[in-house]
C-alpha positions as CSV (number, residue, x, y, z in Angstrom):
1,M,107.3,38.7,100.1
2,S,108.8,42.1,99.9
3,P,112.6,42.5,99.0
4,D,113.5,42.8,102.6
5,N,111.9,39.5,103.5
6,A,109.1,41.1,105.6
7,A,105.6,39.9,105.3
8,P,103.1,42.0,103.2
9,A,101.7,45.0,105.0
10,G,98.3,43.7,105.4
11,T,99.2,40.5,107.4
12,G,99.5,40.4,111.1
13,E,103.1,39.4,111.0
14,G,104.1,42.4,109.0
15,Q,102.2,44.7,111.2
16,D,103.8,43.2,114.3
17,K,107.3,43.6,112.8
18,M,106.5,47.3,111.7
19,A,105.3,48.0,115.3
20,D,108.4,46.6,116.8
21,E,110.6,48.6,114.4
22,W,108.7,51.8,115.4
23,A,109.0,51.0,119.0
24,A,112.7,50.4,118.8
25,A,113.2,53.6,116.8
26,M,111.2,55.6,119.3
27,A,113.1,54.2,122.2
28,E,116.4,55.3,120.4
29,A,115.2,58.8,119.6
30,K,116.3,61.2,122.3
31,P,113.9,64.1,122.9
32,A,114.9,67.7,122.0
33,A,115.8,70.0,124.9
34,G,112.5,71.1,126.4
35,A,110.5,68.6,124.6
36,L,107.8,66.7,126.4
37,T,108.1,62.9,127.0
38,A,105.7,60.4,128.5
39,E,107.7,60.8,131.8
40,S,107.4,64.5,132.0
41,P,104.1,66.2,132.5
42,A,103.0,69.1,130.3
43,P,103.4,72.4,132.0
44,F,100.0,74.0,132.6
45,A,99.4,77.2,134.5
46,N,97.4,76.8,137.7
47,F,94.2,78.7,137.3
48,A,92.5,77.3,140.5
49,T,94.7,79.2,143.1
50,G,94.6,82.8,144.1
51,G,90.9,83.4,144.5
52,A,88.7,85.6,142.5
53,A,90.7,88.8,142.8
54,A,93.9,87.1,141.4
55,A,91.8,85.6,138.7
56,A,90.5,89.0,137.9
57,G,93.9,90.4,137.7
58,N,95.2,87.6,135.5
59,D,92.1,88.1,133.2
60,I,92.7,91.8,132.7
61,N,96.5,91.2,132.1
62,M,95.6,88.8,129.3
63,I,93.9,91.7,127.3
64,L,96.0,94.7,128.1
65,D,98.1,94.4,124.8
66,I,95.2,93.9,122.5
67,P,95.0,96.9,120.1
68,V,91.8,98.7,119.6
69,Q,90.8,101.5,117.2
70,L,90.4,104.8,119.0
71,T,88.5,107.5,116.8
72,V,87.8,111.1,117.6
73,E,84.7,112.1,115.8
74,L,84.5,115.7,114.7
75,G,80.8,115.4,113.6
76,R,78.4,113.6,111.3
77,T,75.9,114.4,108.5
78,R,73.6,112.6,106.2
79,I,73.5,113.6,102.5
80,P,72.2,112.0,99.4
81,I,74.4,110.2,97.1
82,K,73.8,112.9,94.3
83,H,75.5,115.4,96.6
84,I,78.4,113.2,97.2
85,L,79.0,112.8,93.5
86,Q,79.0,116.6,93.2
87,L,81.8,116.9,95.8
88,A,85.1,118.5,94.5
89,Q,88.2,119.9,96.0
90,G,87.3,122.9,98.1
91,S,83.6,121.7,98.7
92,V,82.4,122.3,102.2
93,V,80.3,119.6,103.9
94,E,78.1,120.9,106.8
95,L,78.2,118.8,110.0
96,E,75.5,118.4,112.6
97,T,78.1,119.4,115.3
98,L,78.1,122.9,116.4
99,A,81.5,124.8,116.8
100,G,82.6,124.4,120.4
101,E,80.8,121.3,121.1
102,P,82.8,118.5,122.6
103,M,84.2,115.8,120.2
104,D,83.1,112.1,120.6
105,V,85.8,109.6,121.5
106,L,85.0,106.2,120.3
107,V,86.7,102.8,120.9
108,N,85.8,100.3,118.3
109,G,82.9,102.3,117.3
110,Y,81.4,102.7,120.9
111,L,81.3,106.1,122.6
112,I,83.6,106.1,125.8
113,A,84.3,109.8,126.3
114,Q,83.9,113.4,125.1
115,G,86.5,116.1,124.9
116,E,87.9,119.1,123.3
117,V,90.5,119.5,120.5
118,V,94.0,120.6,121.6
119,V,97.3,121.2,119.8
120,V,100.4,119.9,121.3
121,N,103.8,120.2,119.4
122,D,102.0,120.8,116.1
123,K,99.9,117.7,116.5
124,F,96.2,117.4,117.2
125,G,95.1,115.7,120.4
126,I,92.0,115.6,122.6
127,R,91.6,116.5,126.2
128,L,88.9,114.3,127.7
129,T,86.2,116.3,129.5
130,D,83.6,113.7,130.1
131,I,83.9,109.8,130.6
132,V,80.8,107.9,129.6
133,T,79.9,105.6,132.6
134,P,79.3,101.9,132.0
135,S,75.6,102.3,133.0
136,E,75.2,105.2,130.4
137,R,77.0,103.1,127.6
138,M,74.4,100.2,128.4
139,R,71.6,102.7,128.2
140,R,72.9,104.1,124.9
141,L,73.3,100.5,123.5
142,S,69.8,99.5,124.5
143,K,68.4,102.7,122.8
144,G,70.3,101.8,119.7
145,G,72.8,104.9,119.7
């Protein structure tokens, strides 16, 4: 027997006593403010009411604060690694984009618009001139770029 005169842990009598002690301790414990108890149901949002329009409104609200990477691309080019290794301060890299062409606006790497560069309060910005439609985005994705 253990020093507190309880039966060894592996016996049925010891397990019953331990279960009784746990039950008594749980009954004495008072739940913290706002804590769930067996008598209080968990608060769940009701997603079944409101119809499809309300559900769509709730869905869009859930993602409005998710940050995305917005990039304005001046241009691109492909050059061999040996030319990259020869670059130094003052080097000029020729881009495929012509002067005056609209800049691409990408969100997480996907083209969503085109625009022209503007300067506002000594900072660069972009004035959107063309928004890519969802069908055009899908067409570009299926073409691979």
